[in-house]
C-alpha positions as CSV (number, residue, x, y, z in Angstrom):
1,M,155.8,230.5,64.3
2,S,154.0,228.5,61.6
3,Q,151.2,230.1,59.6
4,I,147.8,229.2,61.1
5,E,144.9,228.3,58.8
6,F,141.4,229.1,60.0
7,L,138.8,226.5,59.1
8,S,136.7,227.4,62.2
9,P,136.4,230.3,64.5
10,A,138.7,230.4,67.5
11,T,136.9,229.8,70.8
12,P,137.8,229.5,74.5
13,V,138.6,226.0,75.6
14,S,138.7,224.2,78.9
15,M,142.5,224.3,79.3
16,A,144.8,226.3,81.5
17,D,147.0,228.4,79.2
18,E,149.9,228.3,81.7
19,W,150.3,224.6,81.1
20,F,151.5,225.3,77.6
21,E,154.4,227.3,79.0
22,L,155.5,224.4,81.2
23,A,154.8,221.4,78.9
24,T,158.0,221.6,76.8
25,A,159.6,218.7,74.8
26,D,162.2,218.2,77.4
27,H,159.8,217.8,80.3
28,F,160.1,214.3,81.8
29,W,156.3,213.7,81.6
30,M,156.1,214.7,78.0
31,Q,159.0,212.5,77.1
32,W,157.5,209.6,79.0
33,R,154.1,209.8,77.3
34,H,155.8,210.1,73.9
35,W,157.9,207.0,74.6
36,V,154.7,205.0,75.5
37,L,153.0,206.3,72.3
38,L,155.8,205.2,70.1
39,Q,156.0,201.8,71.7
40,Q,152.3,201.2,71.1
41,L,152.4,202.4,67.5
42,K,155.4,200.1,66.9
43,R,153.5,197.1,68.2
44,A,150.5,197.9,66.1
45,S,152.6,197.5,62.9
46,R,150.2,199.6,60.8
47,P,151.6,202.0,58.1
48,V,151.1,205.6,59.0
49,Q,151.8,208.3,56.5
50,T,149.4,211.1,57.6
51,A,148.4,212.1,61.1
52,L,146.1,214.7,62.7
53,E,146.6,215.8,66.3
54,I,143.3,217.1,67.6
55,G,143.7,219.5,70.5
56,C,147.4,220.0,69.6
57,G,147.8,223.2,71.7
58,H,151.3,224.6,71.3
59,G,152.3,221.8,68.9
60,V,154.9,220.0,71.1
61,V,153.5,216.5,70.6
62,R,153.1,217.2,66.9
63,G,156.8,218.2,66.7
64,M,158.0,215.1,68.6
65,V,155.9,212.7,66.4
66,E,157.1,214.4,63.2
67,R,160.7,214.0,64.4
68,D,160.5,210.4,65.3
69,L,158.0,209.0,62.7
70,G,159.2,211.2,59.9
71,I,155.7,212.0,58.8
72,P,153.8,215.3,58.5
73,V,151.4,215.8,61.4
74,D,148.6,218.3,61.0
75,G,147.6,219.9,64.3
76,C,144.3,221.5,65.1
77,D,142.9,223.4,68.1
78,L,140.4,226.1,68.9
79,N,142.9,227.9,71.1
80,Q,144.5,230.5,68.8
81,R,146.9,231.7,71.5
82,A,148.3,228.2,72.0
83,L,148.7,227.6,68.3
84,E,150.6,230.9,68.0
85,M,153.2,229.3,70.3
86,A,153.9,226.4,67.9
87,T,157.0,226.2,65.8
88,K,157.0,225.4,62.1
89,G,156.7,221.8,61.3
90,K,156.0,219.4,58.4
91,G,152.2,219.6,58.7
92,R,149.6,222.3,58.9
93,L,148.4,224.2,61.9
94,L,144.6,224.7,61.9
95,V,142.0,226.5,64.0
96,Y,139.5,223.8,63.5
97,N,136.5,222.4,65.3
98,V,136.0,218.7,64.5
99,F,132.2,219.1,64.8
100,D,132.3,221.3,61.8
101,R,133.3,218.2,59.7
102,N,135.1,220.1,57.0
103,P,134.7,217.8,53.9
104,A,138.4,218.1,53.0
105,M,139.4,216.9,56.5
106,L,137.1,213.8,56.7
107,Q,138.6,210.3,56.1
108,A,141.9,212.0,55.4
109,Y,144.3,210.6,58.0
110,D,145.9,207.3,58.9
111,L,146.3,208.3,62.5
112,V,144.4,210.6,64.9
113,L,146.1,211.7,68.1
114,L,144.1,212.7,71.2
115,M,146.7,213.3,73.7
116,D,145.1,214.3,77.0
117,V,142.2,215.9,75.3
118,I,138.9,214.0,75.9
119,E,139.1,214.5,79.7
120,H,138.4,218.2,79.0
121,L,135.1,217.5,77.3
122,E,131.7,217.1,78.9
123,D,130.6,214.6,76.2
124,D,133.7,212.6,75.4
125,R,131.8,210.0,73.4
126,E,130.4,212.5,70.9
127,F,133.8,214.3,70.6
128,L,135.6,211.0,69.9
129,K,132.9,210.0,67.4
130,A,133.5,213.4,65.5
131,S,137.2,213.0,65.7
132,L,137.1,209.5,64.2
133,E,135.3,210.8,61.1
134,H,138.7,212.3,60.2
135,L,140.2,208.8,60.0
136,K,140.4,206.6,56.9
137,P,138.7,203.2,57.4
138,G,141.1,201.0,59.3
139,G,143.0,204.0,60.6
140,L,144.4,204.3,64.1
141,V,143.4,206.5,67.0
142,A,145.7,207.0,70.0
143,I,144.2,208.4,73.2
144,N,146.0,209.4,76.4
145,V,144.1,210.3,79.5
146,P,144.7,210.7,83.2
147,A,143.8,207.6,85.2
148,H,141.9,206.8,88.4
149,M,139.1,209.1,89.8
150,A,140.6,208.5,93.2
151,F,143.3,211.0,92.2
152,Y,140.9,213.6,90.9
153,G,141.6,216.8,92.8
154,E,142.3,220.5,92.7
155,Y,144.9,220.2,89.9
156,D,142.4,218.5,87.7
157,V,139.8,221.2,88.4
158,V,142.2,224.0,87.5
159,A,143.5,222.2,84.5
160,G,139.9,221.8,83.2
161,H,139.6,218.0,83.6
162,K,136.0,216.8,83.8
163,R,137.1,213.3,84.9
164,R,139.9,210.7,85.1
165,Y,139.6,207.3,83.4
166,N,139.9,203.6,83.9
167,T,140.3,200.8,81.4
168,A,136.6,199.9,81.4
169,R,135.6,203.4,80.4
170,I,138.0,203.5,77.5
171,E,136.8,200.1,76.3
172,S,133.2,201.3,76.5
173,L,134.1,204.4,74.4
174,F,135.7,202.2,71.8
175,R,132.7,199.9,71.6
176,Q,130.3,202.9,71.2
177,T,132.4,204.4,68.4
178,N,133.2,201.3,66.3
179,V,136.8,201.1,67.3
180,K,138.7,197.8,67.8
181,P,141.1,198.1,70.8
182,L,144.6,197.2,69.9
183,S,146.2,198.1,73.3
184,I,145.3,199.9,76.5
185,V,148.3,200.4,78.7
186,S,148.8,201.9,82.1
187,W,151.9,204.0,82.6
188,G,153.4,206.1,85.3
189,F,153.1,203.5,88.1
190,S,155.9,205.2,90.0
191,L,154.1,208.5,89.7
192,M,151.1,207.4,91.7
193,A,152.8,208.3,95.0
194,V,153.8,211.6,93.4
195,L,150.1,212.3,92.5
196,F,149.1,211.6,96.1
197,A,151.7,214.0,97.4
198,R,150.6,216.6,94.9
199,Q,147.0,216.3,96.1
200,L,148.2,217.1,99.7
201,A,150.5,219.9,98.6
202,L,148.0,221.7,96.5
203,R,145.7,222.3,99.4
204,F,148.1,224.9,100.6
205,V,148.7,226.6,97.2
206,S,146.6,229.4,95.7
207,R,144.5,228.7,92.6
208,E,146.8,230.9,90.5
209,R,149.8,228.7,91.3
210,K,148.3,225.2,91.2
211,I,149.2,224.4,87.6
212,R,152.8,225.5,88.0
213,T,153.2,223.8,91.4
214,G,151.5,220.6,90.1
215,F,153.3,220.2,86.8
216,A,156.6,222.1,86.7
217,E,159.8,220.4,87.5
218,P,160.7,222.5,90.5
219,N,164.4,222.0,90.9
220,T,167.4,220.0,89.7
221,V,167.0,217.4,92.4
222,A,163.3,216.8,91.7
223,R,164.0,216.7,87.9
224,S,166.8,214.1,88.4
225,F,164.5,212.0,90.6
226,L,161.6,212.1,88.2
227,R,163.7,211.2,85.2
228,T,165.2,208.3,87.2
229,L,161.7,207.0,87.8
230,Q,161.0,207.3,84.1
231,R,164.1,205.4,83.1
232,I,163.5,202.6,85.6
233,E,159.9,202.1,84.6
234,T,160.4,202.3,80.8
235,S,163.2,199.8,81.0
236,M,161.0,197.1,82.6
237,P,160.3,194.1,80.4
238,F,156.7,194.0,81.4
239,Q,153.7,196.3,81.5
240,M,152.7,197.9,84.8
241,P,149.3,196.8,86.1
242,V,148.3,200.3,87.1
243,G,149.6,203.9,86.5
244,S,148.8,207.5,86.7
245,S,147.8,207.6,83.0
246,L,146.3,205.4,80.3
247,L,147.3,205.2,76.7
248,A,144.9,203.4,74.3
249,L,145.4,202.6,70.7
250,G,142.5,201.5,68.5
251,E,141.7,200.7,64.9
252,L,138.6,202.2,63.3
253,N,136.5,199.4,61.9
254,G,136.0,199.6,58.1
255,R,132.9,201.3,56.9
């Protein structure tokens, strides 16, 4: 466990703690999202030497980015329990509320990561605005969110999601926060049928088991099937028109 620095008080967050036990670095969905992130950062061709993951939870994304980009990634969250699950990395682990706007943290980073975070906030625009204050002018922000309100269901409720997104909403958020969109990609096209099946299945599952049932890789056969979907889709030479998630990369306009 890494040493945790307290820049803000720890507070309860809208996130199911059980998810952190399931979202490991070898989970197919975590690997798939990470692959999409790396592809978009590569296409952006911007130098990144420092990064901040806001809402880092148990630090799995932070660890994967540090490994593959070779840079220190500071991770912050308000969930002390989740941070205590994180392993030691190159960057710092912080209990930190971006609305506190700690002077040492502002305009300090080349990249801010918001990986499945803003859907948990009532006011996603104000949260994004505060997060962006931690970027250097011209810095990059990467946002991943669940897509399509048609798929909003019991899993989202238990996971603490306030909404799912479409491209228009992300574009609007970027316009309102002075961010130039570099790419907004859909991914997980082949998972859309899986999401539909999950919606049906979770009707018959107790609230206490919805996260595990909805996110865990249940057995070897299912794991192999889902990884096959991942390999097929990520090998395609073109972008899928729709998907179960959206990943957006933007550049903060100079101030």
